[in-house]
LUMRO-28829 format. One line per 10 residues: number of its first residue (from 1); their letters; for each residue x, y, z of N, C-alpha, C, CB. Coordinates in steps of 0.2 Angstrom, whole numbers. Glycine has a CB too. Example, Ala and Ser with C-alpha at 12.3 -4.5 7.8 and 13.67 -1.06 7.14 Angstrom:
2
1) AS) 66:-28:39:62:-22:39:66:-16:39:57:-22:45 | 64:-11:35:68:-5:36:64:0:39:70:-3:29
//
This chain:
176
1) SRRGHLHFES) 164:621:263:157:621:262:153:618:267:155:618:255 | 147:620:268:142:617:274:138:613:270:139:623:277 | 137:607:273:132:602:271:128:599:277:136:596:267 | 122:598:275:117:595:280:113:589:277:113:600:283 | 111:585:281:107:579:279:101:579:284:111:573:279 | 95:578:281:89:577:284:86:570:282:84:583:284 | 83:566:286:81:559:284:74:558:288:86:554:285 | 69:557:285:62:556:289:58:552:284:59:562:291 | 52:550:287:47:547:283:41:551:283:44:540:287 | 37:551:278:31:555:277:26:552:273:34:562:274
11) LRKTRNNDLV) 21:556:272:16:553:267:16:558:261:8:553:270 | 15:556:255:15:560:249:9:558:245:22:560:245 | 7:563:241:1:561:236:4:559:230:-3:567:235 | 1:554:227:3:551:220:-1:556:215:1:544:219 | 0:554:209:-4:558:204:-11:557:204:-1:556:197 | -13:551:207:-20:549:208:-23:552:214:-21:541:207 | -19:556:218:-21:558:224:-21:553:230:-28:562:224 | -18:547:229:-18:542:234:-12:544:239:-17:535:231 | -12:543:245:-7:544:250:-3:538:250:-9:547:257 | 4:539:250:8:533:250:14:535:255:11:531:243
21) PVDLSLYYLA) 16:530:259:22:532:264:28:532:260:22:527:269 | 33:537:261:39:538:258:44:539:263:39:543:253 | 50:537:261:56:538:265:60:544:261:61:532:265 | 61:549:265:64:555:262:71:556:264:59:561:263 | 75:558:260:82:560:262:83:567:258:88:555:260 | 85:572:262:86:578:259:93:580:261:81:584:262 | 97:583:256:104:585:257:104:592:256:109:581:253 | 107:596:260:108:604:259:115:605:257:106:608:266 | 116:608:252:123:610:249:123:617:250:124:607:242 | 128:620:254:129:627:255:131:630:249:133:628:261
31) AQADKPASVI) 130:636:249:133:640:243:140:640:243:130:648:243 | 143:640:237:150:641:236:152:647:232:153:634:233 | 158:648:231:159:654:227:156:655:220:167:655:226 | 156:649:216:153:649:210:146:645:209:158:646:205 | 143:643:215:137:639:215:132:642:221:138:632:216 | 126:643:219:121:644:225:120:638:229:115:647:221 | 117:640:235:115:634:239:109:630:236:112:637:246 | 109:624:237:104:619:234:102:614:239:107:617:228 | 97:611:238:94:605:241:93:600:236:88:607:245 | 95:594:238:94:588:234:90:583:238:101:585:231
41) GFATDITQRK) 85:580:235:80:576:239:79:569:235:74:579:240 | 78:564:239:77:557:236:71:555:240:83:552:237 | 66:553:237:60:550:240:59:542:237:53:554:238 | 58:538:242:57:531:240:51:528:243:63:527:243 | 47:526:239:40:523:241:41:517:246:36:521:235 | 39:517:252:40:512:257:33:508:258:43:514:263 | 29:508:254:22:505:255:23:498:257:18:506:249 | 27:494:253:28:487:254:31:486:261:32:484:249 | 36:490:263:40:489:269:35:490:275:45:494:270 | 30:495:274:25:497:279:20:491:280:22:503:278
51) LAEKHIRDQH) 18:488:274:14:482:275:17:476:278:11:481:267 | 23:475:277:27:470:280:28:471:287:34:469:276 | 29:477:289:30:479:296:23:478:300:32:486:297 | 18:480:297:11:478:300:9:471:300:6:482:296 | 11:467:295:10:460:295:14:457:301:12:457:289 | 20:459:302:24:456:308:21:458:314:31:459:307 | 19:465:315:16:467:321:9:463:323:14:474:321 | 5:462:317:-1:458:318:1:450:320:-5:458:312 | 6:447:317:8:441:319:10:440:326:13:438:314 | 14:445:328:17:446:335:11:446:340:22:452:336
61) QFLRTLLGSL) 6:450:339:1:451:343:-3:444:343:-4:457:341 | -4:441:338:-8:435:338:-4:430:342:-8:432:330 | 3:429:341:7:424:345:6:426:352:14:424:342 | 7:432:354:6:434:361:0:432:364:7:442:362 | -6:433:360:-12:431:363:-13:423:363:-18:434:358 | -11:420:358:-11:413:358:-7:410:364:-8:410:352 | -1:412:365:3:410:371:0:411:377:10:413:370 | -3:417:378:-6:419:384:-12:416:386:-7:427:384 | -15:413:381:-22:410:382:-21:402:383:-26:411:376 | -15:399:382:-14:392:383:-14:391:391:-7:390:380
71) PIPVFYKDAR) -18:385:393:-18:384:400:-12:380:402:-24:380:401 | -8:377:397:-2:374:398:4:378:400:0:369:393 | 8:377:405:14:381:406:19:381:400:17:379:413 | 21:386:397:26:387:392:31:392:393:22:389:385 | 37:390:392:43:395:393:48:394:387:47:393:399 | 52:399:386:57:399:381:63:402:383:55:403:374 | 69:399:381:76:401:383:80:403:377:79:396:388 | 86:407:378:90:407:373:95:402:373:94:414:374 | 100:402:369:105:396:368:110:396:374:109:397:362 | 110:401:379:114:401:385:110:398:391:117:407:387
81) GIYLGCNPAF) 103:397:389:99:394:395:96:399:399:103:389:399 | 96:405:397:93:411:400:85:412:398:96:418:399 | 81:412:403:74:413:401:72:419:397:69:412:407 | 69:419:391:68:425:388:60:427:389:69:423:380 | 56:422:391:49:423:392:45:417:394:46:426:386 | 39:418:395:35:413:397:27:415:397:36:410:405 | 23:411:397:16:413:397:13:413:405:12:407:393 | 7:416:405:5:416:412:4:410:416:-2:420:412 | 2:404:412:2:398:415:8:396:418:-1:393:410 | 14:397:415:20:396:418:22:400:425:26:397:413
91) ERFLERPREA) 20:406:424:20:410:430:16:407:436:18:418:429 | 10:405:435:6:403:440:9:396:442:-1:401:437 | 11:392:438:14:385:440:20:387:445:16:381:434 | 24:391:443:30:392:447:29:397:453:36:395:443 | 23:400:453:21:405:458:26:411:458:20:402:465 | 28:413:452:32:419:452:30:423:446:40:416:450 | 31:430:447:29:434:441:34:434:436:29:441:444 | 32:435:430:37:435:424:43:439:425:33:439:418 | 43:444:429:49:448:430:54:444:435:47:455:434 | 52:439:438:56:435:442:59:429:438:53:433:449
101) IVGKTVFDMA) 57:428:432:59:423:428:63:425:422:52:419:425 | 61:430:419:65:432:413:72:435:415:61:438:409 | 77:433:411:84:435:413:87:430:418:84:441:416 | 84:425:420:86:420:425:88:414:421:81:419:431 | 92:409:425:93:403:423:90:398:427:101:401:422 | 90:391:426:87:386:430:91:386:437:88:379:427 | 97:388:437:100:388:443:98:394:448:108:389:442 | 95:399:445:92:404:449:85:402:451:91:411:445 | 82:397:448:75:396:449:74:389:453:72:395:443 | 78:385:454:77:378:457:83:376:461:76:373:452
111) PPEIAERYHE) 82:372:466:88:369:470:93:366:465:85:364:475 | 99:366:467:105:363:462:104:356:460:111:363:466 | 101:352:464:100:345:461:95:344:456:99:340:467 | 90:348:456:85:348:451:87:353:445:78:351:454 | 90:358:446:92:363:441:98:359:437:95:369:444 | 102:355:440:107:352:436:104:347:431:112:348:441 | 99:344:432:96:340:427:93:344:422:90:335:431 | 89:349:423:86:354:418:92:356:413:83:360:421 | 97:358:416:103:360:413:106:355:408:109:363:417 | 107:349:411:110:343:407:105:342:401:110:337:411
121) KDLELFERPD) 99:342:402:94:340:397:94:346:391:87:339:399 | 94:352:394:95:358:389:101:357:384:95:365:393 | 107:356:388:113:355:384:113:349:379:119:353:389 | 110:344:381:109:338:376:105:341:370:105:332:379 | 100:345:371:95:347:366:99:352:361:89:351:368 | 103:356:364:107:361:360:113:358:356:111:366:365 | 115:352:359:120:348:355:118:344:349:124:344:360 | 111:342:350:108:338:345:101:341:344:107:331:347 | 101:347:341:94:350:340:89:346:337:95:356:335 | 83:346:341:77:342:339:72:344:345:79:334:339
131) SQTYEWKAVT) 69:338:347:64:339:353:65:334:358:57:339:350 | 63:334:364:64:329:369:58:330:374:71:330:373 | 57:324:376:52:323:381:54:319:387:45:320:379 | 53:321:393:56:317:399:52:320:405:63:319:400 | 52:315:410:49:316:417:54:319:421:45:310:419 | 52:323:426:57:326:431:53:330:436:62:330:428 | 56:333:440:53:337:446:53:344:444:57:335:452 | 49:348:447:49:355:447:47:357:454:44:358:442 | 50:363:456:48:366:463:45:373:462:55:366:467 | 40:374:465:37:381:465:41:385:469:29:380:467
141) SKGELRHVVF) 39:392:469:43:397:473:42:395:481:41:404:471 | 37:392:482:35:390:490:38:384:492:28:390:491 | 42:381:487:46:374:489:42:368:488:48:375:496 | 36:369:485:31:363:483:34:359:478:24:365:482 | 35:352:479:38:348:474:33:345:469:42:342:477 | 33:346:463:29:344:458:32:339:453:25:349:454 | 29:334:451:31:329:446:28:331:439:29:322:447 | 33:332:434:30:335:427:33:331:422:32:342:427 | 30:332:416:33:329:410:35:336:406:28:325:406 | 41:336:404:44:342:400:43:340:392:51:343:402
151) HKATFLDGDG) 41:344:388:41:344:381:45:350:379:34:343:378 | 51:349:376:56:354:374:58:353:366:62:355:378 | 59:359:363:62:359:356:66:365:355:56:358:351 | 71:364:351:75:370:349:72:374:344:82:367:347 | 74:380:344:71:385:338:78:388:335:66:390:341 | 77:390:329:83:392:325:82:400:324:84:388:319 | 88:403:323:88:410:321:88:410:313:94:414:323 | 88:416:310:87:417:303:93:414:299:87:425:302 | 98:413:302:104:410:299:104:402:300:111:412:302 | 99:399:303:99:392:304:102:389:310:101:389:298
161) AVAGLVGALV) 105:394:314:109:392:320:104:391:326:115:397:322 | 105:387:331:101:386:336:101:392:341:103:380:341 | 95:395:341:94:401:345:92:400:352:90:406:342 | 89:395:353:86:393:360:82:387:360:83:399:363 | 78:387:365:73:381:366:66:384:368:75:376:370 | 61:381:367:54:382:369:52:376:373:49:384:364 | 49:376:378:47:371:382:40:372:385:51:369:388 | 36:366:386:30:366:389:30:360:395:24:365:384 | 26:361:400:26:355:405:19:354:407:30:357:411 | 19:347:408:12:345:411:13:342:418:9:339:406
171) DITERT) 9:345:422:10:342:429:6:336:430:7:348:434 | 10:331:432:7:324:433:8:322:440:11:319:428 | 8:326:445:9:325:452:3:321:454:9:332:456 | -3:322:452:-9:319:455:-9:311:452:-15:322:453 | -5:310:446:-5:303:443:0:299:447:-4:304:436 | 5:302:450:10:298:453:9:296:460:17:301:452
//
Protein backbone atom coordinates (compact mmCIF):
# COMPACT_ATOMS: atom_id res chain seq x y z
CA SER A 1 0.00 0.00 0.00
CA ARG A 2 1.11 3.56 -0.65
CA ARG A 3 1.17 6.04 2.23
CA GLY A 4 2.11 9.66 2.37
CA HIS A 5 2.42 12.28 5.05
CA LEU A 6 2.14 16.05 4.81
CA HIS A 7 2.89 18.32 7.75
CA PHE A 8 2.54 22.13 7.78
CA GLU A 9 1.22 25.14 9.67
CA SER A 10 -1.78 27.10 8.53
CA LEU A 11 -4.49 29.47 9.69
CA ARG A 12 -7.99 28.13 10.21
CA LYS A 13 -11.27 29.82 11.09
CA THR A 14 -13.00 28.98 14.34
CA ARG A 15 -16.77 28.83 14.74
CA ASN A 16 -16.60 32.51 15.70
CA ASN A 17 -14.75 33.31 12.44
CA ASP A 18 -11.50 34.02 14.33
CA LEU A 19 -8.32 32.92 12.62
CA VAL A 20 -6.08 30.68 14.72
CA PRO A 21 -2.74 29.14 13.84
CA VAL A 22 -2.83 25.35 13.59
CA ASP A 23 -0.34 22.57 13.06
CA LEU A 24 -1.73 20.19 10.42
CA SER A 25 -0.71 16.60 9.80
CA LEU A 26 -2.34 14.86 6.86
CA TYR A 27 -1.87 11.18 6.12
CA TYR A 28 -2.78 9.67 2.74
CA LEU A 29 -3.71 6.02 2.79
CA ALA A 30 -3.74 4.49 -0.69
CA ALA A 31 -6.60 2.34 -1.85
CA GLN A 32 -6.37 -1.35 -1.07
CA ALA A 33 -8.35 -4.28 -2.44
CA ASP A 34 -11.19 -3.86 0.05
CA LYS A 35 -10.74 -0.18 1.04
CA PRO A 36 -10.85 3.09 -0.93
CA ALA A 37 -8.07 5.68 -0.65
CA SER A 38 -8.48 7.99 2.29
CA VAL A 39 -6.92 10.98 4.01
CA ILE A 40 -6.74 11.31 7.76
CA GLY A 41 -5.93 14.70 9.23
CA PHE A 42 -5.09 16.13 12.63
CA ALA A 43 -5.15 19.83 13.47
CA THR A 44 -3.67 21.20 16.66
CA ASP A 45 -4.25 24.77 17.82
CA ILE A 46 -0.77 26.32 18.28
CA THR A 47 -1.86 29.77 19.39
CA GLN A 48 0.00 29.52 22.72
CA ARG A 49 3.18 28.27 21.03
CA LYS A 50 3.08 31.14 18.53
CA LEU A 51 2.59 33.66 21.35
CA ALA A 52 5.54 32.14 23.25
CA GLU A 53 7.72 32.26 20.12
CA LYS A 54 6.82 35.93 19.60
CA HIS A 55 7.60 36.69 23.24
CA ILE A 56 11.03 35.06 22.86
CA ARG A 57 11.73 37.01 19.63
CA ASP A 58 10.69 40.25 21.35
CA GLN A 59 12.93 39.54 24.35
CA HIS A 60 15.82 38.60 22.07
CA GLN A 61 15.43 41.88 20.16
CA PHE A 62 15.27 43.83 23.43
CA LEU A 63 18.46 42.17 24.72
CA ARG A 64 20.30 42.82 21.42
CA THR A 65 19.29 46.47 21.61
CA LEU A 66 20.26 46.74 25.27
CA LEU A 67 23.65 45.09 24.76
CA GLY A 68 24.30 47.14 21.64
CA SER A 69 23.57 50.43 23.37
CA LEU A 70 25.81 49.88 26.40
CA PRO A 71 28.95 52.04 26.28
CA ILE A 72 30.85 49.45 28.37
CA PRO A 73 32.67 46.69 26.45
CA VAL A 74 30.79 43.40 27.01
CA PHE A 75 31.61 39.89 25.74
CA TYR A 76 30.40 36.36 26.28
CA LYS A 77 32.07 32.97 25.85
CA ASP A 78 31.04 29.34 25.95
CA ALA A 79 32.35 26.88 28.56
CA ARG A 80 35.36 26.13 26.33
CA GLY A 81 36.38 29.79 26.36
CA ILE A 82 35.33 30.51 22.78
CA TYR A 83 33.84 33.94 22.17
CA LEU A 84 30.16 33.65 21.27
CA GLY A 85 29.55 37.36 20.91
CA CYS A 86 30.18 40.87 22.08
CA ASN A 87 28.75 44.34 21.86
CA PRO A 88 29.94 47.18 19.60
CA ALA A 89 31.80 48.80 22.54
CA PHE A 90 33.94 45.63 22.88
CA GLU A 91 34.65 45.73 19.13
CA ARG A 92 35.74 49.37 19.41
CA PHE A 93 37.86 48.66 22.49
CA LEU A 94 39.75 45.81 20.77
CA GLU A 95 39.69 47.64 17.44
CA ARG A 96 38.42 44.46 15.78
CA PRO A 97 35.16 43.66 14.02
CA ARG A 98 32.82 41.11 15.57
CA GLU A 99 33.75 38.62 12.83
CA ALA A 100 37.37 38.69 14.06
CA ILE A 101 36.26 37.95 17.65
CA VAL A 102 33.43 35.39 17.50
CA GLY A 103 34.74 31.84 17.30
CA LYS A 104 38.14 32.79 18.72
CA THR A 105 39.76 32.20 22.11
CA VAL A 106 41.86 34.55 24.21
CA PHE A 107 44.94 32.87 22.74
CA ASP A 108 43.84 34.05 19.28
CA MET A 109 43.29 37.59 20.55
CA ALA A 110 46.18 38.46 22.89
CA PRO A 111 49.88 37.77 23.41
CA PRO A 112 50.50 34.47 25.30
CA GLU A 113 51.54 36.08 28.60
CA ILE A 114 48.33 38.12 28.74
CA ALA A 115 46.07 35.42 27.29
CA GLU A 116 47.29 32.87 29.84
CA ARG A 117 46.06 35.05 32.71
CA TYR A 118 42.63 35.48 31.03
CA HIS A 119 42.44 31.73 30.56
CA GLU A 120 43.42 30.96 34.19
CA LYS A 121 40.78 33.36 35.51
CA ASP A 122 38.13 31.86 33.20
CA LEU A 123 39.00 28.35 34.40
CA GLU A 124 38.73 29.48 38.05
CA LEU A 125 35.27 30.81 37.29
CA PHE A 126 34.17 27.64 35.49
CA GLU A 127 35.42 25.48 38.38
CA ARG A 128 33.66 27.65 40.98
CA PRO A 129 30.70 29.24 39.18
CA ASP A 130 29.96 32.70 40.48
CA SER A 131 31.37 36.11 39.59
CA GLN A 132 34.83 37.62 39.74
CA THR A 133 36.47 41.01 39.47
CA TYR A 134 40.15 41.60 38.82
CA GLU A 135 42.57 44.07 37.25
CA TRP A 136 44.73 43.05 34.34
CA LYS A 137 45.99 44.15 30.96
CA ALA A 138 44.33 44.19 27.57
CA VAL A 139 45.88 44.72 24.18
CA THR A 140 44.16 46.29 21.20
CA SER A 141 44.62 44.92 17.69
CA LYS A 142 47.21 47.69 17.15
CA GLY A 143 49.24 46.46 20.12
CA GLU A 144 48.22 49.26 22.48
CA LEU A 145 48.42 48.13 26.11
CA ARG A 146 45.45 49.10 28.30
CA HIS A 147 44.84 48.52 32.02
CA VAL A 148 41.35 47.25 32.74
CA VAL A 149 39.10 45.91 35.45
CA PHE A 150 37.28 42.75 34.40
CA HIS A 151 33.86 41.87 35.79
CA LYS A 152 32.89 38.30 34.84
CA ALA A 153 30.13 35.87 35.80
CA THR A 154 29.11 32.41 34.70
CA PHE A 155 25.76 31.70 33.08
CA LEU A 156 23.88 28.41 33.13
CA ASP A 157 22.06 26.37 30.50
CA GLY A 158 18.50 25.06 30.89
CA ASP A 159 19.77 22.04 32.85
CA GLY A 160 21.65 24.18 35.39
CA ALA A 161 25.13 23.37 34.02
CA VAL A 162 27.68 26.12 33.38
CA ALA A 163 27.27 27.12 29.73
CA GLY A 164 29.79 29.94 29.66
CA LEU A 165 30.60 33.35 31.02
CA VAL A 166 29.71 36.93 30.36
CA GLY A 167 32.16 39.72 31.02
CA ALA A 168 32.49 43.46 30.98
CA LEU A 169 35.58 45.57 31.28
CA VAL A 170 36.33 49.06 32.44
CA ASP A 171 39.40 50.79 31.01
CA ILE A 172 41.35 52.35 33.88
CA THR A 173 44.48 53.18 31.89
CA GLU A 174 44.10 56.91 32.53
CA ARG A 175 43.82 56.29 36.30
CA THR A 176 47.05 54.28 36.58
